[in-house]
C-alpha positions as CSV (number, residue, x, y, z in Angstrom):
1,X,8.9,-18.8,-15.9
2,X,12.3,-20.1,-16.4
3,X,13.5,-17.5,-18.9
4,X,12.1,-14.5,-17.1
5,X,14.6,-11.7,-16.6
6,X,14.4,-10.0,-13.2
7,X,16.2,-7.4,-11.2
8,X,15.9,-6.5,-7.6
9,X,17.0,-3.2,-6.1
10,X,17.4,-2.6,-2.4
11,X,16.8,0.9,-0.9
12,X,18.6,0.9,2.5
13,X,19.0,4.6,3.2
14,X,16.5,7.1,4.5
15,X,17.3,9.9,2.0
16,X,15.3,11.3,-0.9
17,X,18.3,11.0,-3.1
18,X,18.5,7.2,-2.5
19,X,14.9,6.8,-3.4
20,X,15.3,8.8,-6.6
21,X,18.3,6.8,-7.6
22,X,16.4,3.6,-7.1
23,X,13.4,4.8,-9.0
24,X,15.5,6.0,-11.9
25,X,17.4,2.7,-12.1
26,X,14.1,0.8,-11.7
27,X,12.4,2.6,-14.6
28,X,15.4,2.1,-16.8
29,X,15.6,-1.6,-15.9
30,X,11.9,-2.1,-16.6
31,X,12.7,-1.4,-20.3
32,X,15.3,-4.1,-20.3
33,X,13.9,-6.9,-18.1
34,X,10.6,-8.6,-17.5
35,X,10.2,-7.7,-13.8
36,X,11.7,-5.2,-11.4
37,X,11.4,-5.5,-7.6
38,X,12.2,-2.7,-5.2
39,X,12.9,-3.7,-1.6
40,X,12.9,-1.1,1.2
41,X,14.8,-2.0,4.3
42,X,13.9,-0.8,7.8
43,X,15.7,2.4,7.2
44,X,14.4,3.0,3.7
45,X,10.7,2.2,4.5
46,X,10.1,5.7,5.8
47,X,10.5,7.0,2.2
48,X,7.3,5.3,1.1
49,X,5.1,5.9,4.1
50,X,2.1,8.2,3.8
51,X,2.9,11.7,5.1
52,X,6.6,11.5,4.5
53,X,8.0,15.0,3.8
54,X,11.4,14.8,2.0
55,X,14.0,17.4,2.4
56,X,16.4,18.1,-0.4
57,X,20.0,18.8,0.6
58,X,22.7,21.0,-0.7
59,X,22.0,23.4,-3.5
60,X,18.5,21.9,-4.0
61,X,17.4,22.8,-0.5
62,X,15.4,25.9,-1.6
63,X,13.3,23.7,-3.9
64,X,12.0,21.5,-1.0
65,X,8.9,23.7,-0.6
66,X,8.0,23.6,-4.3
67,X,8.4,19.8,-4.4
68,X,6.2,19.3,-1.3
69,X,3.5,21.6,-2.8
70,X,3.6,19.6,-6.1
71,X,3.4,16.3,-4.2
72,X,0.4,17.6,-2.2
73,X,-1.3,18.8,-5.5
74,X,-0.8,15.3,-7.0
75,X,-2.0,13.5,-3.9
76,X,1.2,11.8,-3.1
């Protein structure tokens, strides 16, 4: 399609925060354009592999356990 609006987002960091930022931007962009692509580089691909256990940093560190438990419950 010639008039198709697209956006591509590259995730190049191996951090949970980088993945969340990309997902938030992608979900917002999906309301504005026809197609959104997420590309994960060699460093970012670990974020979407099965069995990945993210660790939250800073003030959110105590919530890592709760997040992992919820991910397990949802089958993520």
